[in-house]
N, C-alpha and C positions, 0 to 999 in steps of 0.2 A: 417572472423570474428575472433577476437583475442580469444585465449583460456585462461581461468583462472583456477587457483587451488581454487576450492570452498570448499575444505574439512574442512576449519576452520569455515564456516558459520553454524549458528544454525537457523533453519527454523521452523515456525509454520504453520500448515495447519488447517484451520477452515472450515469444510464442514459437513453438516448433513448426507451426503451419505458416509458411510464407504467404499464402493467400489471405489468411486471416490478418496477419500483420500488415499487409498492404491495405486491406479494407480499413483497419483501425487507423493507420497512418493517414489515409485519405480523409477520413472523418475528422481527425484532429487538425489536419491542414485546413479543412473547411471552417474550423473554428478560429483560424488565424495563426495557429502554431507554425512556426517556421523551422524549428529545430527538433527533429524526431529521429531517434536512433532505433533501428530494428535489429534485434538479436534473436537467434534461433536456438540457442542453448545457454544454460546457466553460466558456464565459465566464460563464454563470449561476453555476456552481459556484465559479469564481474570485472572484466578487463575494461569495458567502456566506463564503468564507475571509477576506475583508477585514474582516468585521464579527462573525464568530462564532469561538469557540474550539472547534475540531473536534478530537476525540480519535482518530478513525478514519474512513477513507473506503473505500467499496466503489465501484469504478469499472468501468464496462463497457469492454471492449477495443475493440469495433467500434461506431462511431457516425459519422453523416455529418459532413462538414466536419472539425472537430477531433475526434480520437478519444481513447481512454483513455491511450494512450502520450503524446500531446501534453500532456494534463492533468498526468500524472506529471512529465514533463520540466519543464513550467512551474512546478509547485509546488517541485520539487527545485532548479531552477536560478535562480529569481528571486531577485535580491539583497535584495528587500524582503519576501520570504515569511516569515510568522510560522509557517508550517506545514511547513517543509522537512524536518522529522523526523517528520511525522505518518505513522503506519502506513497503508499503502494495500494493499487486497486487490483485485487485478485479477480481474474476473469476465468469463467469455466462453463462448460456445458452441463456439468453436474451441479445442480442447485439444491442438492439434498441438505438437510439440516446438518448432517455429519460434515459435509464439505465446507459449508459456511462456518461452522464452529471451528474446524481445523484452521481455516484461513484466518479467522479472528484470533485464535489462540496462538498462532505463530507470529502475529504482528502486522497483518494487513489491516489497513484502515477501512477499506470498502470492499464489497463483493459485487460483481456484475455478472449476471447469468447470460450465457449465450442461448439463443440469438438475442440481440438487443437492437435498439434503435439509436440513431445519433443523439436524440434527446436524452436517452438514458445515460450516455457517456457525459454529456454536458452537465446533467444534474449531479453526477458524481464529482466532477471537477469543481462545480460551484459549491457543493457541500464541503469539500476540502478547503476551499478558500474562506467560506463564511463560518465554518465550524471547525477550526483546526483542533486536533487532538492534543491533549497533554500527554507527554511521554514519560513513562515511569520504568524504574528498575525494581524488581522484587527480590526478596530473599530466595525465592524458589528458582531464580535464574531467568525469569522472563524480562525482556527489555522490548519496549514498543509502546504503541498508543495505549493509554489507559482504557481498559476494557470495561470498567465500571460505568454503567449508564446512569445509575441513581447515585448522586453525590450526597444524599442525605446522611449526615453523620449521626442522626438520632435513630440508630437502628437497634434492634433487639440483640442482646448478647449472643443468642443462638445463631444470628445471622453474621456474626463477626467472622472475618476471614481467618483462616488458619495462620499461624505465625510464619510458616515458610512461604506464604504468598503475600505477606504484608509489603506494602510499598516502602522501600528504603531510600528512594531518590526520585524526586520530581524534577524532570529535565526541562520542563516548560512547554510552551506551545509555539513551535516554529510555524511560520506561514509560508505558502508557496508563491505569493505575490508580493513579497517584501521588497 
């Protein structure tokens, strides 16, 4: 796996468990990241986004009150969000198909199941660097990374997306190490 200089990245960690946030921050600092913001609730993280240029966020799925899905939705859908194309890695102890599908459908790029190893985190970051997602807006109201994995346009008519989910805007492929 290719090694990257990650020292220029600014990362946001949103997790209601301070111990987990500290562990994640320590791992990220071990990769050379110098600027890491820890937040323990959604509205605190949204305030950080108003004043900081965040390159990447690690967001806990399950939190009291507002959860990680709420945060992703607010970041992606807010008309005044400066971070609507910020890569987001959803982190959760619940790795069920339902949880992963919910994270993807709300606009998270990656999913990381707890417990994890530092190498798992590094692989997610490298994946976001080497394979940036195209961001799209659909008629159905979704905005976020293009969830289609198969870009083959020679599909059977029965496989065509419904009109309300058709892509109406391709925002492009922002990268985190630009």
